[in-house]
N, C-alpha and C positions, 0 to 999 in steps of 0.2 A: 504494500500500500504506500503511495507517495506520501512523504512527510513534508512539513513546511520548510525544513532545512534544505530540501532539494530545490526550492523555488528561488530563482534568481531575483534579486532586488528589483522591484518594478514589474516583475512578470507574474504576479499573483493571479490576476484576472485571466491571463492567457493559460496558465497551468490549470486553473479551476475549470475553465471552459473545456479544455482537452479532457479532463477527468469526467465532466458531465457528458461529453460526447461519447466517451468510451463506455459509459453506463455500467461500470464494473464495481460500483460501490465506493470507489476511492475518493469521490468528491466529498463524502461525509467526513472522512478523516482529514482531508485538506482544510475544510471549513472549521473543523474543531481546532486544528493547529493555528489557523488564522485568528480565531476568536481568542485563543490564549495569547498569541503574539500581540494582538491589538490592546491588551491591557496596558501596554507600555505607551504612554501618551506621545512619546517622541517619534514613533513610527506610524502613527495613525494617518496623518495627512499624506505621507508618501504612499502607503498602501491604498488609501482612498483614490489617489491620483491614477492608480494602475487600472481602474475600471471595475474594481470589485463591487462598488455600489450597484452598477448595472446588472451584474451577475446575480447578486442576492435578490434584487428586485424581480428578475426573471424567474428565479426559483419560487418566490412568493406568489407569482402570478401563474405558475404552471399547474395545469390540471391533467390527470387526476393528481391530487395532492400527495406528496411523499412526506409524511410527518417527520421522519428521522432527518431528512434533508432540510425541511423547513425549520426544524428546531435549531440546527446548526447555523442556517442562514440568518435567522433572527438574532442569534448570539453575536454573529459577525456584525450585523447591522447595528445592534445596540452598542457594541464597543467602538465601531466606526464613528457613531454619532456623539459619543461621550465627550462633552466639552470641546467639540470641534465643528465650528460653523461651516467650514469648507466641505466637510463630509456630509453635513446635514443638507447643504445645497445639492450635493451630488445625489444623495438618496431621494430627495424631493424631485429632482429633475428626472430620475429614473422611474418615478411613479411608485416608489416603495411604500409610502404611507397608505395610499389607497389600496394597493395590492395586499399588503399584510393585514390591514384592518378587515378586508373582505374575507380573509381566512378565519376570522373569529366566528363566522356562522357555522363552522364545522365543529364536530365533537372531538376536541383535542385533549391530550394529556396535560396535566397541571404544569409539568416542566416546560412544555411547548408554549403554553399560555404565559408562563413566567417570562420566557425569552421574548415573546412578542410584546408583552406589556413593558418590559424593560427597554426594548428598542423604541417603542412609541414614546415612552417617558423621556428617554434621552434625546429624542428629536425635539420635543416641545418644552422641556423643563426650563430653558432659559428664554422662552418666548420667541423662538425662531419664527419669524413671520410667515415664511413660505410653508414651513412644516405645519404650523397651526392652521393656516388657510386650507391646506390639503386635507385636514381631518375635521373641519368644522361644519360640514354639511349635515343635514338632519339624518340621513340614512346611516352615515358613519357613526354619528353620536348614538343612534339607537343600537347599532351592532355592539359597540363597546359597552354600553350600559347593560344590555341583556347578557352579554358574555360575563360581566362582573356578577350580575345577579344569579346567573345559572351556576357559576363557580362557587359562590359562597353567600349564605344569608347571615347577616350580622346576628350574633347571639348563639349561633350553632357551632360552637368551638369544637374542633376535632384534632387540634394539635398539628395540623398540616400547614402547608404554605398557602392554602386556598385563600384565607383571609388577607394575607399579605399581597398576593397577586391581585385580588379584587380591589384592594385599596390603591394599588398602582394604576389599575384601569380607571378607577374613579378620579384619581389625580390627573390622569390624561384628560378626562372629560372637563375637569375644572380649568385646565390650561387651554383647551381648544374652543370653549364656548366664549364668545366675546362679551364685553360689558354691555353691548347693545345688540342682542340677537336679532337676526333678520327674518326669522320664521317663527311661527306660533306652535307651541307644543300641543299635540293632540292629546286627548284623554288617555289613549293607550300609552303614550310615552310619559305622561304625567304619572301614571300608575307605576311606571318603571322606577320612579324616584322614591317610591314608598317603602320598599323592603329595607333600605338602610335605617329607617326609623325604628325597626324592631330591636336593634342592638342595645337600646337604652330602656326598653320596656321591662317591667318586673318579671323576674324568673328565679327559679331556685338556684342556689349556689352549685357550681359544677363539683363533681367528685374530687377532681384534682385542682387545687387552688394555686399550684406552683406557678403556672403560666397565665393565671387569670388576669393579672395586671396588664401584661403585654397584649393578651387577646382583646381586652376591653379597650386598650389604646388604639388597636386596629379598628374596632367598631366605631370609636369616636372619630377617627380619621375619615372613615367612609361616610359617616353621618355629616361631617363638616363639608366634605366635597359635594355631597349630594344636595344638601340644603343651600349651600352657597350658589350652586348652579341654578337650582330651582328659583331662587330669589332673583337671579339675573333676568330670567324670563318674566317672572312676576312683576319685577320692578319696571319693566317696559310694557306691561299689559300684553305679554306674548304667551298667554295660556288660554285654552278653551274653557273660559269660566262657566259658561252655561252648561256645557257637558259635565264639567267637574261638579258643579252644584247639584246636578241631577244624578250623580253617581254616589249613592248612599254609602257603598262600601269604601270608596276613596275618602269621602268626607269623614266617615266614622274613624278611619285610620288616623287622619289628621287630628281629629278631636281627641282620640285616645292618646296620641302622642303628647298633646298639650296637657292632658289631665294626669298622665301616669309616668311619663318619661323621667327617669331619675338615675343617679349613679348608684350602683348596688352597694349596700352597706357592708357586704362581705369582702369587698376589695381591701387589700392590706394597705395600699397607699393610693391617695387621690391627689394628683397634681392640681395646683390652682388653675393652670391652663385648661385642664380637663373640665373643671366646673364652668369656666368662662365659655368654653367651646359649646357645652350643652346649652347654656343660656343664649348664645348667639343663634344656635340652631332653632331653638324654640321661637326666638324673635322672627327668624326667617319664615318658619312655618306659620306663625300667627299672621304675618302680613299676607301670605297666600290665602289663608282662611278669610281674612277681612276683605280682600279684593274679590274673592269669589262671591261673597255675600253681597258686595256692592255692584259687581258687574255681571253677575250670573243670572239676573232676572228674579222671578218670584222665589222667595225663600220658603222652603217647605215648613209647615207648622212644627214638625218634630224637631227640626234643627233650632228654630227660635226657642222652643221650650227647653231644649238642652242647654243652649247658651244662657237662657234666663236663670237656669239653676246655678250657673257659675257666679251670678251676682250675689249668691248667698254663701260664698266661700271666702270670708274675709282674710283667711290666712294665705290665700293664693291671689295676691294682687295681679299677678301675670294673667290669670284666667279672667279676673274681673275686668281688667282693662281691655283685653281682647273682646270680651262680650260687649262691652260698652262701645268700642270702636266699630264692631260689627253692626250693632243696632244703629249707631250713628250713620253709617254708610247706607243702611237700608232706609233710614228716615230722611233722605236728602230731598225729597219732594213733598209738597203739601199733602198730596193724597196718601202717600205711604206713611208720612209722619202722623197723620190723623188716624189711619187704620191701625197702626202699630199699637197705639194706646187703646183703641176700641177692641182689638182682637186679643190683647194681652193684659187683662185687668190687673194682674199681679205685678206688672212692670213698674208702674209709677211708685207704688209703696217701696219697692226694692231700690229705686233710684233715690227717693227722698231719704231713705235710711243711710245712703252713702254720703249724703251732704253733712259731713261731720269733720271737725278740724283734725281728727286723728286719721282720716283717710289718707293713704299714701299718695304722694304727688303724681305718680304714674297713673293712678286711678282718677284723681281729680282732673287731670288733663283730658282723659277720655270722657269723663262724666260731663264736664261742661260742654264738650263738643256735641254730645248727644242731646243734652237739654237745650242747647241753642237751636238745634234743628227742630226739636219737638215744640219749641216755643213759637215758631213762626206761624203755623196755621191758626186762623182765628178760633176754631172750635177748641183748640188745645190750651189757649191762653187762660181761660177760666179754670180748666181742670188743673193745670199746674199751680195756679194761684190758690185754689181751694186745698190743694195737697200740701201747702205750706212751703213751696219751693223758695219763695223770696226770703222769708226770715231764716230758713235753714242755710240758704246759700250765703247770706251775709254773715251768719254765725261761723262760717268757715274762714272768714277774714281774708277773702281773696285779694283785697286791695291794700293790705298792710304793707308797709315799706319793705319788710323783709321778703316780700313776695315779688319784688321788682325784677328779679332774675327769671321769674316764671311768667313771661309775657303771655304765653298761650292761656294760662289759667286766668290771669287778670283780664285779658281781652275777652276770653270766653264768658266770664262772669258778667262783664259789661254787656255783651251781646244777648245773654239770656234776659237780663233786666230790661234792656232796651226794648225787646220784643214784648215782654209780659206787661209792661206798664202802658202799652197801647190800650189795654182794657182799664176802664175807669176804676173798677173795684180793686184791681191789682195796684193801680197807681196810688190810690188812697192808702192802701196797706203799706206800700213801699215808703211813702212819705212819712209814715209814722215810725219807721225804723231808724236806728242810728246811722246817719249818713255822712258823718265827718270823714270816714275813710275814703269815700268817693270824692268828696271835695278835695281832700289831700292828694289823692292820685292825680286829679286833673291839674293841680298846681305843681306837683312834683315831677311828673313824668317828662322825659325828653323825647318820648315817642309821640309825634303829632297825631298818628292814627288812633292811638288809645285815648288821647286827650279829647279829640273830636268825637269819637264814638261814645265816650263817657258823657260828654256834653249833650249828645242826642238823647240820653236818658231823660234829661230835664225837658228837652223839646217834646218828647213823647208824653211825659207826664202832663205838661201844660196843655197839649192838644187833647189828651184824654179827658182832662177835667173840664175843658171848655168853659161853660158858664156855671159849672157846678158850685154849690155852696158847701162843699164837703169840709172845708177848713184847711185843705192842703195848700192854699195860696200862701199861707204864712211861710211855709218851708220854701216855696218856689220864688218868693221875693227876697230871700236871703241874699245878701250882697255877693256871696261867693257864686251863687247861681247866675246873677246878673253879670259878674265878671266873666264867667265861662261863656255865656251867650254872646256878649259883646266881643270877646276874643274870637269866637267862632265867626262872627259877622266880619270882623276885620280881616280874616283869612279867606273871605268869600271870592276874591278874584281867582283863586286857584280851584275853588270847590263850589261851582254854581248851585248845586243842589243843596249843599250845606248852608250857603248864603241865604237861600230862600227859606230854609227851615229856621235859621236864626232870626231872620226878619219877622217871620210869622209868629214865632214864639214870643219875641219881644213885644209885638203888636198885641197879642193876646194878654200878656202881662199888663201892658199899658192900658188896655181896655177893661180888663176884669180883675186883675190882681189888686189886693189891698182893699177890697170893698166888703168883705164878708165877715162881719162880726168883730168883737173886741180882740185886740192883740195882733190883728192883721195889718196894722198900719193904715195908711190912707192912699187913695189912688194918686193924688197929686204928688205925694212923696215918692211913690214908686216911679212915676214918670220922670220926676226930677233926677232920681238916681240913675235911671237908664240913660237919660240925656247926658248927665255928667260923665258917665263912663264912655259913652260914644265919643265925646269931645276930648277925652284925655289922651292926647298924642304922646305925652311922656310915658304913660303906662304901656303903650304899644311898643315904644322904644326899649323900655325896661324889660318887657317880656322877650323881646328879640335877643337882648344881651344875656338874660338869665337862661335861655334855652337855645343856645347856638345850633344845636343839632336839629331843631324843629323847623329850620328854614322859614321863619316868619318874615313877613314883609316889613313890619315895623310901622305901618300906617294906622291911623285911628279908624275906629268904626264909623265915625262921622264922614270921613273922606270916602270910604267905600260906599256908604249910604248915598252920599251926594252923587258919586259917579253912576250909581245904579239908577237913581231917579232921572239922571241926565241921559239915559239911553243905553247904558251898558247892561248886558245880561238879558235874560228872557223877559218877555212882556209881563208875565205873571209876577215875576220877582220885582219888576219896576213898579207895578201897581201896589204890591204889598209894602214896598219901601216907602212909597209916597204916603200910604195910609199910616205907616208908623210915624213918619215925620209930622203929620198932622195931629196924630194922637199925643205925641210928646209935647207939641206946642211950645218948643224952646226957641226963643228969639235967635240965639246964637246959631243953633243947628239949622233953623229955617233959613237964615241969611247965607250960610255956607251952601245949602242946597240950591237956593235961588241963584247964587253966583255960578254954580256948575251948570244949571239949566240954561242960564243966559248965554253961555258959550257953546251950548250943544247944537248940533246940526241934525237935521232929520226929524222924523216924527217921534213924539214922545207920548206917553200914556196920558189919557184925558186928565186935566187938572194940574199937570206938572208945571206948565208955564204960568198958570194963574196962582201958584202957591204964594 
């Protein structure tokens, strides 16, 4: 049998081709010798230049398959590709990645699969672009995944190399799937990602614990590869969500993983990285679940019921937050947000129970998102109000200064209140609660979006009360409310809708505020306070300096009001601004507006030139 020593330097491919042509079995031995020789990094590129890459690619593509020859060819390819981009280029040019991956559909021995997996991993492990591209199509991905799943199911430890080889194949998958996949995973292929989840499901301790730590490390590695790749598709909405949501077996597997996946107590050592890896995998799976519920169409009642039961597991904030996010995505439209409360009477009591200061932040974030969606439809506003959402939400102290780093919770709480106080009963209840934290948030925050949205809470309260004599006007004529509304008006050039809201709210205050009973002040006083604030140019400049990140114009509310009456903005806003000027009846403000109107060109709203 020819040995590698008999091959002249640079003649490896020629010698190998001669042996293959002779068909006397000598090619297997030559390949074996080449594989050994290629362990030396110094000779790799020279041997690769002889054309060996073309020969091993031809062997991989030969039918019928000769497994003994294929095994040795894969060993040679793996060693050729190890840390050598030049040989990777040669193997890709010869079509080796496609040809060898096609062999995975065959029933092969573990050692052959090991050699194939090693060669693929060495091709892509450093992100070699051409090799990755050659293996990134959907058909190749499916072949690799199914080969890994057929070879080994996580959790079924047998002391062989099966788990290791399967983890290599999953590692290849993670390397070849791009950050932005170009195709959508079918339900069949989605299900191929589920077997790795079994490795962390509860099971009895194996009889022999000696290698348990290593075996579990393999299972965690496979789980990590699988869930990271699944999340890449999910993150770009590249999953068949409707089919997935309709596949009860697949959804049940995902739910079971979220509920029960854990690191076995009988492991002798648990690395911190292992615990983190399981947490990341759960987060990836949870996002797939949430997106399926959001994008997959009608959610079956059995699934909503099971998710609802998660809300009663306070020791599992991960489950609670996923259930809330899922419900929040389902309730993104008025019709679904209304029906979800009607069809699930136990949901609202479960949600209000979570409105507690001790609720973990991860849960609070998801909770306010769901409640914000539920608060939008008109039929839901009174339901949430009657359930005590407003006082319980404020008891959570979402607007405390120490929560400033939690913008999503602060803003979410503002969004809930802003929607609920559109109802008069809710507005009256809200105005009876401790409101200093909301005033402080508006003054303190450097986030203009939160400040403006929080100010719209006052706008909606004013509009909800209308001409009511509920007594809430005392709170609404507080100087801090007037400050917020005039500040909102002064920023109106950038936010036309908010400008109209501020003008309308101030007009309602000027027309109705301060007239209902003792302690509410007097109407003339309220008008004078509004006019004073609108004319205070220094306050506008101070606000600009105090909140440099808010990008404020630094102009007074009076200037904005004058420009609006003089023809800037929508006709409706011009008319409301003129009505406010007349209601305030301030000589200084009226003179400022008259001057702006005098210089205006074009058609103005009726009454503007006669002011």
